[in-house]
Every structure is written in structure tokens, then in C-alpha cells.
N, C-alpha and C positions, 0 to 999 in steps of 0.2 A: 766398797762394801760389799759383802758377799750375801746375795738373795737369802731372805729367807727360806724359799723353799728348800732351794741344795744345802744351807746349814755350814754353816764351818764345819764341823765334825766328819760330814761327808766328804767332804772337799778336802780335808787333810789323810781319807784314808784312800781317794782319787790318787791323791802325788804320791800317798805311801803304796800305792800299787805301781803305777807308773815308775817310779825308783827303784820297786824289785824288780819292775820287766825289766828297766835297764841294766840291773845289777847280774839276771840272770842271763843278759845280751852279751853281756861282757864276757862274763866267766863262761860261757858256749864255749868261746873262741878260745881261752883258754886252756880248760879240760878238755877241747878237742884237738890243740894242738901238741898237750900232754900224752893222750892217748896214742896220737902217730908217732910221737918221740920213743913212747913206749913199744910197740910195734917195731919201730924199724930199730930198737934196740936186741929185739928179738929175730930179728932176719924174716919179716914175714915179706911176703913180695909186693911190689906199688901199688898195683892196685887195689889190692886188701887193706893196703893203708889206707887210701881214698877214700875206700865205702866205710872203713872205719870210724873216718874222722868225719866222714859227713852224717852218719847214723848220730853220732854221740851229741855232735852239731845242735840235731833236729831234735834230740830226747829233751836235749838242758833247755832249749828253745822251748818245747811246748810245757815242758813242768813251770816252766818261769811265767808262760801264759796263765796257765790254770793256777799257780800264786799269786800272780799279780790280780789277778780277778779275785782270788779267793781276801785278798785285800782292801782292795778298792769294796766290794760290797759287804765287808765284816762278817766271812762265814767261812767255816773252813770247810763246811762241804761241800763248797762250786768245789775248792782243789781238788778236793776227795774223788767228788761225784766228777768231776771230767778225767779225770787220771782212770777213773775204776770205766767211763764210756770209753777212752781211747784205747785201751785194752780191748774191751771185749771186741770192738768193730775192727781192732787189727787182729784180733785171734780168730774172729767168724771171718772175715772178710777175706784176707789174703792167706790165710792156713794153708794151703800147699805151695803158696811161693815163697811166705817164709819158710816151709820145710826143705825146701829146695837152695832156700840161700843159707840156712845152719846147717845143711849138711854139708854144702859147700865150703865151709868154715870147714869142715872137720876133714872132708877128702886132701883140702889144697895144705891144712895143718901136718895132718898125720903121713901126709905122701908117701899113701901106698901106692896110688896111680899115680902114674908121671907119663908127660909126654913120651911116644918110642914103646911104650909096653904095648905087647896083644894082648888083648882080654878079651871074655869069656861072660856074658849074660846067659839068661835065661832061654832069649830069644832070638842072639844076634852076638855075633864076634867080629874083632876088627883091631883095628889099630890107633892107641890114641891122639889122636892131633893137637888137643889143647886142651886144656882144662882150666876151666875158668868159675867163679864163683856160684853162679846159679844151675847150669850146666856143662858136660865133658861132651867133647865134640869127637867122633873117631871113623874112620873110613872102613867100610866094611871090608870081609875079604872081596866080595862083587866090585867092590871101586865106590860105594855108593855113602852119601855123608851120613851119620846116624848123631843124633842130637839125645844126648841121654840124659836126662834130669839129674843133677846130681842125688836126690833124696831115693834114686832106684840104687845109685850106687853105696848110698850108703847103709839103706836098709835089706837088701837083698846079697846072695851070694854071689861072688864077683869071682873068676879067674884070671892071673895074672900068670901069662907068660913070657918068653923071653928074658926073662930076669936074670941077669948073671948071677952064680952060686952065691958070691961074696956078701952082695944087697941082699940076699935072701933071708942070712944070718943074722941072727938077734948080734948084736953088739956084747963082748965080752963084759961081764961086772967089774967096776972099777974099784 
């Protein structure tokens, strides 16, 4: 027998919330695998595929948690408030970090800057030794290691030197 304090209807909604969460958990794995397959099909670097898969997985799980609470508490406001709060915290709390990662996606996908290129920024210049998702590593002309946040490469003027002429020209239209 179901205790009167819980109520049969409330317990049913809690069970529905749990089922919704389990469905989102299973879906997160499938959606993350699909996203990784799509990135592989577009010849994206292996480290970008891993990061993309993890981001998709976590985002679907978080949405699932908010949806499950919404069902369990019988209120769509919980889901909406949770997603709004998570968005606000992410936007304010990690704004610079997110800016570097988003810029990193563009730097890696557009491939304007590659390992071996000699680049000049506003205050330094050197040879690119590694291009990562958040930062680009550069060996300065003095031999020092310079860590450049990708947002700097994305938002400021960068001169790329030592590029072969055929690489610098745009491809002819098809």
C-alpha cells in the first residue's frame, strides 16, 4: 500500500521522472556517438572528436536531469529554471574560458594557422609548435615558449609568414 503522505499520483510522477532520466542517459550515449561519427566524417582531428563527444554527452545528461526533476515535481518551470540557471552560470562564470575554446574550434577548423607557420602578433612573433583547442603554442624568435590563448588569434590581427604561395592562394571555383 502507498503511504497517504506520498500519494499514488505523486509517486507515479517520481517514477516517470526516473524513467525520463534513464531515457536521457541512454540517449546521451547514442547522440554523443552520432556526433563523434559526424565529426569523423568531416575529417576533424581526433582530440576535437573526443572533446565534442564529451560535451554532447554532458549537455544531454544535464538536460535530462532538469527534465526528470520537471516531471517528478510536476512543473515545467523547474526544467526551464534549471536550464536558464545553468546557462547563466556558464555565461558569467567561465566566459573567458569559453571564449578561448570557441575560438579554438574556429582556429582548428579553418586551419589558417598551422604547425610550422611563423606568425606575428601585436607583441610577439615566433614559430607555431602546436595548435590546441584552448591555446596555441609558439616558440618565440628568442627561443622562449609563448602560450597564446586562441581568442587572441581569433580576435586580433595575425600575420602568417613562410606559407608556400600555392597554399596562400584561394582555390579556384568549381
